[in-house]
C-alpha positions in Angstrom: 0.2 -0.1 0.0 2.9 2.3 0.6 4.2 1.9 -3.0 0.6 2.5 -4.1 0.2 5.8 -2.0 3.7 7.2 -3.3 2.7 6.1 -6.9 -0.4 7.7 -6.8 1.0 11.1 -5.0 3.7 11.2 -7.7 1.3 10.7 -10.7 -0.9 13.6 -9.3 2.0 16.0 -8.7 3.7 15.2 -12.4 0.3 15.4 -14.2 -0.2 19.0 -12.6 3.3 19.9 -13.4 3.3 18.7 -17.1 -0.2 20.1 -17.5 1.1 23.5 -16.4 4.1 23.5 -18.6 1.8 22.5 -21.5 -0.2 25.6 -21.1 3.1 27.7 -20.7 4.2 26.2 -23.9 6.9 24.0 -22.7 5.6 20.8 -23.4 8.7 20.2 -25.8 11.0 19.9 -22.9 9.0 17.4 -21.0 10.3 13.5 -21.6 8.5 11.3 -24.0 6.5 9.6 -21.4 5.3 12.7 -20.3 4.3 14.0 -24.0 2.4 10.5 -24.6 0.5 10.9 -21.3 -0.6 14.5 -22.4 -1.4 13.6 -25.9 -3.8 10.6 -24.3 -5.4 13.6 -22.0 -6.0 15.8 -25.1 -7.7 12.6 -26.9 -9.8 11.7 -23.7 -10.9 15.5 -23.2 -12.5 15.2 -26.7 -14.8 12.3 -25.4 -15.5 13.4 -21.7 -15.3 16.3 -19.3 -12.1 17.6 -18.0 -12.6 16.2 -14.4 -13.0 12.5 -15.9 -10.4 13.0 -18.5 -7.8 14.2 -15.6 -8.8 11.3 -13.4 -8.4 8.9 -16.3 -5.0 10.3 -17.0 -3.8 10.1 -13.6 -4.9 6.7 -13.1 -2.7 5.7 -16.2 -0.1 7.3 -15.0 -0.7 5.8 -11.6 -0.5 2.4 -12.6 2.7 3.0 -14.9 4.4 4.4 -11.7 2.9 1.6 -9.8 4.8 -1.0 -11.8 8.2 1.1 -12.2 8.3 1.3 -8.5 8.0 -2.4 -7.8 4.3 -3.2 -7.2 3.1 -6.6 -8.1 -0.3 -7.2 -9.8 -3.1 -4.6 -10.2 -2.6 -1.5 -8.5 -5.1 -0.9 -5.5 -7.3 1.8 -5.3 -5.6 4.3 -2.9 -8.3 7.1 -3.3 -11.7 6.4 -1.9 -14.8 7.5 -3.7 -16.7 10.0 -1.3 -20.2 8.9 -0.8 -21.5 12.3 -0.4 -20.2 15.6 -2.1 -17.2 17.1 -0.8 -19.1 20.5 -0.5 -21.1 19.3 2.1 -18.3 19.7 4.9 -17.0 22.6 3.9 -17.1 25.5 6.4 -17.0 29.2 5.7 -13.9 30.8 7.0 -14.8 33.3 9.7 -12.1 36.0 11.4 -11.8 35.9 14.9 -13.4 38.9 16.7 -10.7 41.9 17.3 -9.4 41.9 20.9 -10.4 45.0 22.5 -7.3 47.5 23.1 -6.6 48.7 26.6 -6.9 52.3 26.9 -4.6 53.5 29.8 -3.8 57.2 31.0 -0.3 58.5 30.1 2.6 57.1 32.2 0.1 54.6 33.9 0.4 51.6 31.2 1.3 48.4 32.5 4.0 46.4 30.4 4.2 42.7 30.8 6.8 40.1 30.5 9.8 41.0 28.5 8.9 44.4 27.4 11.0 47.5 28.8 9.3 50.3 30.1 9.7 53.7 28.2 12.2 56.4 29.5 10.4 59.4 30.7 10.8 62.3 28.7 12.1 64.2 31.3 14.9 61.6 31.9 15.6 61.7 28.2 16.0 65.5 28.2 18.1 65.7 31.3 20.5 63.0 29.4 20.5 65.3 26.5 21.5 68.3 28.4 24.3 66.5 30.4 25.9 65.4 27.2 25.7 68.7 25.8 27.0 70.7 28.9 29.7 67.6 28.8 30.8 68.5 25.3 30.8 72.1 25.8 33.5 71.8 28.8 35.5 69.4 27.1 35.9 71.7 24.1 37.0 74.6 26.5 
C-alpha cells in the first residue's frame, strides 16, 4: 500500500506539472512519456469532461508508476470515492473577533513580561543636557 500511495502522489504531482508546462508552451521540454500522457489526455478531453479525463490520465500514470516502483499485480485503489459530495462539509472561514485594546492613562500603562518600560521624557531631556554641557566643557 505504501508503494501505491507514493505512486498516486507522484502521478498527481507530475500530471499537474506537465499540464502547467503544456499551458506555458513548454511541453517540448518534457520527457517522451510525459508527452504521450498529455497526448492521451487531449484525446480523452474530446470524449469526456475535463475532470473525468484528468482522473483517467492520472489513473494511467499511477498504474505506470506503480509498476515502475516495483508494485506486483494490479495497483490498489488508494483514493476512496466519497459517498457524499465533498462540498457538504465545507465551513466558511470566519475571522476571529478583534481583541479590544486597553486604554491607559499616560504613564500609567503596565507592560508585561520582557517588554521594557519607556524612559520618561524628562529623563531623556536631562541626559541630553548633561551630554551637551559635557561636550561644551570638554572643548574649552
